[in-house]
C-alpha positions in Angstrom: 0.2 0.2 0.0 1.2 3.0 -0.9 0.5 7.0 1.2 1.1 10.3 0.0 2.4 13.1 1.9 1.0 16.3 2.1 3.1 16.9 -1.0 2.2 14.3 -2.6 5.3 12.2 -2.7 4.5 8.3 -1.9 5.8 6.6 0.6 5.4 3.0 1.9 3.5 2.1 4.6 6.7 0.2 6.1 8.2 3.7 6.5 5.0 5.0 8.1 5.1 2.8 10.6 8.8 2.8 10.7 9.1 6.0 11.9 5.7 5.9 13.8 7.7 3.6 15.8 11.0 5.7 16.1 9.0 8.6 17.4 7.4 6.1 20.1 10.7 4.9 20.9 12.1 8.9 21.7 9.4 9.2 23.9 9.6 5.7 25.3 13.7 6.7 26.5 13.2 9.6 28.9 10.1 8.0 30.1 12.0 4.5 31.2 15.0 6.7 32.5 12.8 8.5 34.9 10.8 5.5 36.0 14.1 3.5 36.2 15.8 6.2 38.5 12.1 7.2 40.3 12.6 3.0 41.3 15.9 3.2 42.3 15.8 5.9 43.9 12.1 4.6 46.4 14.7 1.2 46.9 17.6 3.2 48.3 15.5 5.1 50.3 16.6 8.0 49.2 13.9 11.6 49.7 11.1 10.6 52.8 7.4 11.7 52.0 6.7 12.1 55.4 3.1 11.4 56.4 1.2 14.1 58.6 0.1 11.1 61.5 1.9 8.2 62.6 1.6 5.9 65.4 3.0 6.3 68.9 6.0 3.8 68.9 4.5 0.9 71.0 1.1 2.3 71.3 -0.3 2.0 68.0 -3.8 2.4 68.4 -3.0 5.8 68.8 -1.5 8.4 65.8 0.1 11.5 66.9 1.7 13.8 64.3 5.0 13.2 62.6 7.7 15.5 64.4 9.3 15.5 61.1 6.5 16.6 58.3 7.4 19.9 58.2 10.6 19.0 56.0 8.0 19.0 53.5 8.4 22.5 53.0 12.2 23.5 54.7 14.7 22.7 52.3 17.9 20.5 52.8 19.6 23.1 54.3 17.7 23.0 58.0 19.1 21.3 60.3 16.1 21.7 62.3 12.4 21.9 61.6 9.4 23.4 63.9 7.4 20.2 65.8 3.6 20.6 67.2 2.0 19.8 70.4 2.1 16.1 69.5 -1.2 15.4 70.3 -2.2 12.1 70.1 -5.6 10.1 69.3 -7.3 7.1 68.7 -6.4 5.4 64.6 -9.7 4.2 65.1 -12.6 6.9 65.4 -15.7 5.7 67.0 -19.4 7.0 67.4 -18.4 7.9 70.8 -15.4 10.3 69.9 -16.0 14.3 69.3 -12.8 14.9 67.2 -12.0 18.6 66.5 -8.5 19.2 64.6 -6.7 22.8 64.9 -4.7 24.5 62.3 -2.6 27.4 62.1 1.0 28.8 63.0 3.2 29.1 66.1 -0.2 31.4 68.0 -2.1 28.6 67.4 0.5 26.1 68.8 0.3 27.9 71.7 4.0 29.4 71.5 6.3 30.2 73.7 4.6 28.1 76.5 2.8 25.3 74.1 1.4 22.4 76.4 -1.3 23.3 78.5 -0.6 27.1 77.5 -1.6 26.7 74.1 -5.8 27.8 73.2 -6.3 24.0 71.7 -5.3 22.4 75.7 -7.6 24.8 77.1 -10.6 24.2 74.4 -9.7 20.3 75.1 -10.1 20.3 78.9 -13.0 23.0 78.8 -15.4 20.5 76.0 -14.3 17.4 77.8 -16.1 18.7 81.0 -19.1 20.3 78.9 -19.3 16.7 77.0 -18.4 14.2 80.2 -20.4 11.6 77.8 -18.3 11.8 75.3 -14.3 11.3 74.5 -13.9 14.6 73.2 -9.8 14.9 71.4 -8.5 18.0 70.1 -5.7 17.5 67.9 -3.7 20.8 66.8 -1.3 20.4 63.9 -0.3 24.4 64.1 3.4 24.6 63.9 5.6 27.3 63.7 7.0 29.6 60.4 4.6 28.1 58.0 1.3 29.1 55.9 -1.9 28.2 53.8 0.3 26.4 51.6 0.7 24.0 54.8 -3.0 24.1 55.9 -4.1 23.5 52.5 -1.8 20.3 52.3 -2.1 19.1 55.3 -6.1 18.9 54.6 -6.9 15.5 52.8 -4.8 13.8 55.5 -6.8 15.6 58.2 -10.2 14.6 56.7 -9.1 11.0 56.4 -8.9 10.9 60.3 -13.0 11.6 59.9 -13.0 15.6 61.9 -15.9 16.4 63.3 -14.8 20.0 63.2 -11.8 22.0 62.3 -10.5 25.3 63.6 -8.0 27.7 62.1 -6.5 30.3 63.3 -3.7 31.3 60.8 -2.4 34.5 58.8 0.7 36.5 60.3 2.9 33.8 58.5 1.8 34.4 55.3 4.7 36.4 53.8 7.6 35.3 55.6 5.9 31.2 56.5 7.9 28.2 54.5 6.6 29.2 50.6 5.6 32.5 51.3 6.0 35.1 48.5 8.9 36.9 51.1 9.8 33.7 52.7 13.7 32.2 52.3 12.1 29.2 51.9 10.6 29.7 48.5 9.6 27.7 45.1 8.7 31.2 43.4 5.5 33.5 44.0 3.0 32.2 41.7 0.3 29.6 44.2 -0.1 27.2 41.0 3.7 26.9 40.3 4.1 25.8 44.6 1.1 23.6 44.6 1.7 21.7 42.2 5.1 21.4 44.0 3.8 19.8 46.8 1.3 18.2 44.7 4.1 16.0 43.1 6.6 15.8 46.6 5.5 12.0 46.6 8.2 12.2 43.5 11.5 11.1 44.4 13.2 12.4 41.3 11.6 15.3 42.3 12.9 15.9 45.4 16.7 14.5 43.8 15.9 17.8 41.4 15.1 19.8 44.3 18.5 19.0 46.3 20.8 19.2 43.4 19.2 22.9 42.4 20.1 23.8 46.2 23.5 22.4 46.3 24.1 24.4 42.9 22.3 27.5 45.0 24.5 27.3 47.7 27.4 27.0 46.1 27.0 30.7 44.5 25.8 32.0 48.2 28.5 34.0 50.2 30.7 31.7 52.1 29.8 33.4 55.2 28.4 31.7 58.1 25.3 32.1 59.1 25.6 33.6 63.1 25.0 31.3 65.8 21.7 31.8 68.1 19.9 33.2 64.9 16.0 32.5 65.5 13.6 30.5 63.5 12.1 34.1 62.7 15.2 35.4 61.6 16.4 32.3 59.3 13.1 32.7 57.2 13.1 36.1 56.0 13.8 36.7 52.7 12.4 40.0 51.8 12.5 42.5 54.6 10.4 45.0 53.2 7.2 45.0 51.3 5.4 47.9 51.1 2.1 48.1 51.9 -0.2 47.5 49.0 2.5 46.9 46.8 3.1 44.2 44.4 4.6 41.9 46.8 2.0 42.5 49.2 -0.8 42.1 47.2 0.6 38.6 45.9 0.9 37.8 50.0 -2.6 38.9 49.8 -3.6 36.9 46.7 -2.0 33.8 48.0 -3.6 33.4 51.2 -7.3 34.0 50.0 -6.2 31.3 46.8 -5.1 28.4 49.3 -7.7 29.0 51.9 -10.4 29.5 49.4 -9.3 25.6 47.9 -9.1 24.0 51.9 -12.5 25.5 52.6 -14.0 23.4 49.2 -12.0 20.5 49.7 -13.9 20.4 53.8 -17.1 21.5 52.5 -16.7 18.6 50.0 -16.9 16.6 53.1 -19.6 18.3 55.1 -16.3 18.9 57.7 -17.4 22.4 59.6 -14.8 24.9 59.7 -14.6 27.9 62.0 -11.9 30.7 60.8 -10.8 33.0 64.2 -9.8 36.7 63.1 -6.4 37.1 63.9 -4.6 39.6 66.3 -1.4 41.3 67.1 0.4 43.5 69.2 -1.5 47.1 67.9 -0.7 49.4 70.8 3.0 48.8 72.2 4.5 47.1 69.3 6.0 49.7 66.7 6.5 49.2 63.2 9.7 47.4 63.0 10.2 48.7 59.5 8.6 52.7 58.3 9.7 53.8 55.0 8.3 56.1 52.7 7.1 55.6 49.2 10.1 57.6 47.4 13.2 57.8 48.7 13.3 61.5 48.4 10.9 62.1 50.7 12.1 60.2 53.6 14.3 63.1 55.0 11.3 65.6 55.6 9.1 62.5 56.9 11.4 61.6 59.2 12.0 65.3 60.3 8.1 65.6 60.7 7.7 62.6 62.6 10.9 63.8 64.9 9.1 67.2 65.9 6.4 65.6 66.7 7.7 63.2 68.8 10.1 65.9 70.6 6.8 67.6 71.3 4.4 64.2 72.8 7.2 64.0 74.7 6.7 67.7 76.5 2.8 66.7 76.5 2.2 69.3 73.6 -0.3 66.6 71.7 -2.5 68.7 69.6 0.4 70.5 68.6 2.6 66.7 68.1 -0.7 65.2 66.2 -0.3 68.6 63.5 3.5 67.2 62.8 2.0 63.5 62.4 -0.8 64.2 60.0 1.9 66.7 58.1 3.5 63.4 57.7 1.1 61.3 56.5 0.0 63.7 54.1 3.5 64.2 53.3 3.5 60.2 52.2 0.5 57.9 53.5 3.3 54.6 53.7 5.1 55.0 56.5 4.6 53.7 59.4 5.8 55.5 62.4 3.6 58.7 62.0 0.5 56.9 62.4 2.1 54.8 65.0 3.3 57.7 67.1 -0.1 60.3 66.0 -2.2 57.1 67.6 -0.8 57.5 70.8 -1.4 61.2 71.1 -5.0 60.4 69.9 -4.9 58.0 72.9 -3.7 60.5 75.4 -6.1 62.6 74.4 -9.0 60.1 74.9 -9.8 59.9 71.3 -9.8 56.6 71.3 -11.6 55.7 67.5 -9.3 57.5 66.2 -6.4 56.2 68.3 -7.4 52.4 67.3 -7.7 53.8 63.5 -3.9 54.6 63.3 -2.4 51.7 65.6 -4.0 49.3 63.0 -3.2 51.5 59.8 0.6 51.5 61.7 0.3 48.0 61.5 -0.8 47.9 58.2 2.2 49.8 57.3 4.8 47.9 59.0 7.1 47.1 56.1 8.4 43.5 58.0 5.6 41.6 57.8 5.4 39.6 60.8 2.1 40.6 61.8 -0.9 39.5 59.7 -2.7 43.2 58.4 -6.4 44.1 58.0 -6.5 42.5 55.1 -6.2 38.7 56.5 -9.2 39.1 58.6 -11.0 40.6 55.5 -10.3 38.1 53.5 -11.0 35.2 56.2 -14.6 37.2 56.9 -15.3 37.4 52.5 -14.4 33.4 52.5 -16.6 32.0 55.2 -19.7 33.9 53.6 -18.3 32.5 50.2 -18.5 29.1 52.1 -20.8 29.0 54.7 -17.6 28.4 57.6 -17.9 29.9 60.7 -16.0 33.2 61.9 -14.5 33.4 65.6 -14.2 36.9 66.4 -11.1 36.2 67.9 -9.4 40.2 67.5 -12.7 41.4 68.8 -12.8 39.6 71.5 -8.9 40.7 72.5 -10.0 44.0 72.2 -12.4 43.9 74.1 -10.5 42.4 76.8 -7.5 45.1 76.5 -7.8 48.9 77.5 -9.5 51.0 75.4 -9.8 48.0 73.2 -6.8 48.5 71.6 -4.2 44.9 72.0 -1.3 45.6 73.8 1.1 44.0 76.1 -1.2 43.3 78.6 -2.4 40.5 76.6 0.7 39.9 73.6 4.1 39.1 74.9 6.4 40.7 71.7 4.8 41.1 68.9 1.9 38.8 67.9 1.8 35.7 70.4 -0.5 36.1 73.3 0.1 35.5 77.1 -1.6 33.1 78.5 -4.5 35.3 79.3 -4.3 36.0 75.6 -4.6 32.7 74.8 -7.6 31.9 77.1 -9.9 34.7 75.4 -8.5 32.7 72.5 -9.7 29.7 73.7 -13.4 31.3 75.3 -14.2 32.8 71.8 -14.0 29.5 70.0 -15.2 27.5 72.3 -18.6 29.6 73.2 -18.3 29.8 68.6 -18.5 26.1 68.8 -21.3 26.2 71.1 -23.3 28.9 69.2 -23.2 27.7 65.7 -24.8 24.7 66.1 -21.7 22.5 64.8 -21.9 20.6 68.1 -23.9 18.7 69.8 -26.7 20.6 72.1 -24.5 20.7 75.4 -26.8 20.3 78.8 -24.6 22.9 80.1 -21.4 24.9 79.5 -18.8 25.5 81.8 -18.5 29.1 82.5 -15.3 31.5 81.9 -14.2 32.1 85.4 -14.2 28.3 86.6 -12.8 27.5 82.7 -10.0 30.3 83.7 -8.8 28.2 87.0 -8.3 25.5 85.6 -6.2 25.5 83.0 -3.4 23.2 82.5 -0.2 25.6 82.6 2.4 24.3 85.1 4.6 27.0 86.2 7.3 25.3 84.7 5.7 25.9 81.7 5.3 29.7 82.2 9.0 30.2 83.0 10.0 27.6 80.2 7.7 30.4 78.0 9.3 33.5 79.6 13.0 31.7 78.4 12.1 31.4 75.4 10.2 34.8 74.4 13.7 36.0 76.2 15.8 34.8 73.7 13.5 36.0 70.7 13.3 39.5 71.6 17.4 38.7 72.2 17.6 38.8 68.5 16.7 40.9 65.0 14.7 42.5 64.6 14.0 43.2 68.2 17.1 44.1 68.3 20.2 45.1 66.0 21.2 43.6 62.9 23.2 40.7 64.4 23.1 41.8 67.9 22.4 38.9 70.0 21.6 38.9 73.4 23.6 35.6 75.4 23.3 36.5 78.6 20.4 33.5 79.1 23.0 31.3 78.0 24.7 32.1 81.7 21.5 32.6 83.3 21.6 30.7 86.8 18.4 29.5 88.2 17.4 30.6 91.8 14.5 27.3 93.3 13.3 24.8 92.4 10.9 25.7 89.3 13.4 28.2 87.6 15.5 25.1 87.7 13.2 23.2 86.1 12.8 25.5 83.8 16.2 26.2 82.5 17.2 22.5 82.1 14.1 22.1 79.8 15.3 25.1 77.6 18.7 23.8 77.8 17.2 20.5 76.6 19.6 19.3 79.9 15.7 16.6 81.0 12.2 16.3 78.9 9.4 17.8 79.7 7.4 14.3 81.3 10.6 14.5 84.0 10.5 18.1 84.5 6.4 17.8 85.0 6.9 14.6 87.3 9.9 16.6 89.3 7.5 19.6 89.6 4.6 17.2 90.7 6.5 16.1 93.3 7.8 18.8 94.7 4.2 20.4 95.3 3.7 16.8 96.7 6.4 17.6 99.2 5.2 21.2 100.1 1.4 19.9 100.6 0.6 22.0 97.8 -2.1 19.5 96.6 -3.8 21.9 94.0 -1.0 22.0 92.0 0.2 18.8 92.3 -3.2 17.6 90.8 -2.3 20.0 88.1 1.2 19.1 86.7 -0.9 15.4 87.0 -3.5 16.6 84.6 -1.6 18.5 82.6 0.8 14.9 82.1 -2.0 12.5 81.2 -3.2 16.2 78.7 0.3 14.8 76.9 0.2 11.5 77.5 -3.2 9.7 77.5 -2.3 6.2 76.6 0.0 6.1 79.7 -1.3 4.7 83.2 0.9 6.5 85.3 0.0 10.1 85.1 -3.8 8.8 86.1 -2.5 7.3 88.5 -0.6 10.6 89.9 -3.7 11.9 89.4 -5.8 9.3 91.5 -3.1 9.3 94.5 -3.2 13.4 94.4 -7.1 13.1 94.5 -7.2 10.3 97.4 -4.7 12.8 99.4 -7.5 15.5 98.5 -10.1 13.5 99.8 -11.8 13.8 96.6 -12.5 9.7 96.6 -14.5 9.1 93.8 -13.1 10.8 91.2 -9.8 9.1 92.8 -11.3 5.8 91.8 -11.9 6.6 88.8 -8.6 7.6 87.6 -6.9 5.0 89.0 -9.6 2.5 87.1 -8.3 4.2 84.3 -4.5 3.5 85.0 -5.6 0.1 85.9 -7.4 -0.6 82.6 -4.2 1.3 80.4 -2.2 -1.9 81.9 -2.6 -3.8 85.6 0.0 -2.5 88.4 1.0 -3.9 91.7 1.2 -0.9 93.2 -1.7 0.8 91.6 -4.0 -2.3 92.7 -2.7 -1.7 96.0 -3.8 1.8 96.2 -7.2 0.9 94.7 -7.6 -2.1 97.4 -6.9 1.0 100.0 -9.2 3.5 98.6 -11.8 0.9 98.5 -11.7 -0.2 102.1 -11.7 3.8 102.7 -15.0 4.1 100.7 -16.3 1.3 103.3 -16.5 -1.7 100.6 -13.6 -3.6 102.3 -14.8 -6.9 99.5 -13.6 -4.3 96.5 -10.3 -3.7 98.1 -9.8 -7.3 99.8 -10.3 -8.2 95.4 -8.1 -5.6 94.5 -5.1 -7.0 97.3 -6.0 -10.3 96.0 -5.1 -9.5 91.9 -2.1 -7.7 93.3 -0.6 -10.7 94.9 -1.4 -12.4 91.4 0.7 -10.4 89.2 3.3 -10.1 92.2 3.1 -13.3 94.8 6.3 -11.5 96.6 4.7 -8.0 97.3 4.9 -7.7 100.8 3.2 -4.2 101.2 0.0 -6.4 99.0 0.2 -9.3 101.5 0.3 -8.0 104.6 -3.0 -5.4 103.6 -5.1 -8.5 102.9 -4.3 -9.9 105.9 -5.1 -7.4 107.7 -8.5 -7.2 106.0 -9.1 -11.0 106.4 -7.5 -10.2 110.4 -10.4 -7.5 110.5 -13.2 -9.3 109.0 -12.5 -12.5 111.4 -12.8 -10.3 113.6 -15.8 -8.3 113.1 -13.7 -5.2 113.3 -12.8 -2.3 110.8 -9.4 -2.5 109.3 -7.2 0.3 110.0 
């Protein structure tokens, strides 16, 4: 058979088939190469995929967040990556479990306290009391230095765990968080490109290419070694100056809107309710980190007006000072410092509405974008309306809890992380929003705010540890001049048991569990039973699969005279793992409660477990002797 080309030249069928085969081979060669390369990389173990959740070693019926999951977003140069709260939850969910996931950055994770200082742990404790017939799991997946790319990337793995509700408190890291438009850990500034990379990250060939490109880039970098002691906050900043409403600013807001929009669509497809918290930061007591005019030629005149206004304000001539600041703003509305200084003068004159407006304008114009601008909250509200999600007005709640409605150092530790009271306000607004919105089952009784605040499980060691972390953070840039690092914390001496334990945890000399255990023993020694109970309960919240913390709580409750509650906790300890010491404690409790038969059963069980237990035998014989003599055992 003869075929003709478009030019009319005859070609045999054999020739056409030969060319077709040639093209197929040309395609198959690179495909085969990459398939073999991918297979070889997988067989060699190159390039981990880092799943979001992993079984708890030795307790595979529980899952916990993978401590290395952040390596998805941080390049190979990162020796360490942020990790989360390590909330443990059951691998198999049943109908009795009420499961809530939390997503966000360092504020959602509870920095600098973590543990009982996070709003999610406060919320879990309160919800468990609100729904005593249910098992409540609040699982915090938040990580420091991540943004909406990470939140979106986690969605499918969270959906697999069948959440009842998802809570999101995020927005501060959108510019400098991993993969953000101004971050050192960047894959470009176009969301489609970044999301495509994340979707393909399971391919080891892609990881090999990423590592190769990184190594080439490193070869052209300065050989200067990064100064020791740089915080994660400092390491993440690639673009220090992102002017208000600039192209890069708009790209950051667009990135956030696109990613959260996709996230909400995915949850909606699976009928999972989402509550979005509006974000808040220090508006009244944190001056702008970087304030520059839109045009360099205006900077000197702008600075002179601000300086003149500041000098007048220092002499309490605030009306004249406001005129100077207003002149600076009229000269250039992009600069932040004039707004901030004018806000302080308005506040002094009790013109609070003007002060609030200017403090927020200064925050929005701070070109070092560690604090989310107001546009982030505008996006959250618009997306909530679009997708039928619920807004938790956490910014308004923190404002209401602040003097003059201006969020400052009363609730914020530095530029944006809340203190304990601030985190409790976050937990309170999420708690009430959960119950008011109807996304949770109707509760017969709510736990009131004062009661919930008293029962927060932040120990004194965690509190001190948090303060050490804040001191470390504020000892370097941007709170200090570039290159300046406050090293005084390295030689700090502890005063007293609590400070010693906190410092030891901070320096990684002991683990949190050991420190909290020692704190509990310290409180028992000093007969401070309420705080000994707090430490025990904090251990339960962190390690709900271990028997010892439940036994600790049962012991303290017994000493407090709360015998029924003591029995509950001792029984849970025994359900997890039977032990002689807990069986003896449970037997003693039964005898005290007037149930010698129950006590005898526990002592017998202890002797079955350890026939050589002298204490169990002594108590059993005493009980039997008292029964024979018809007397009460001592």
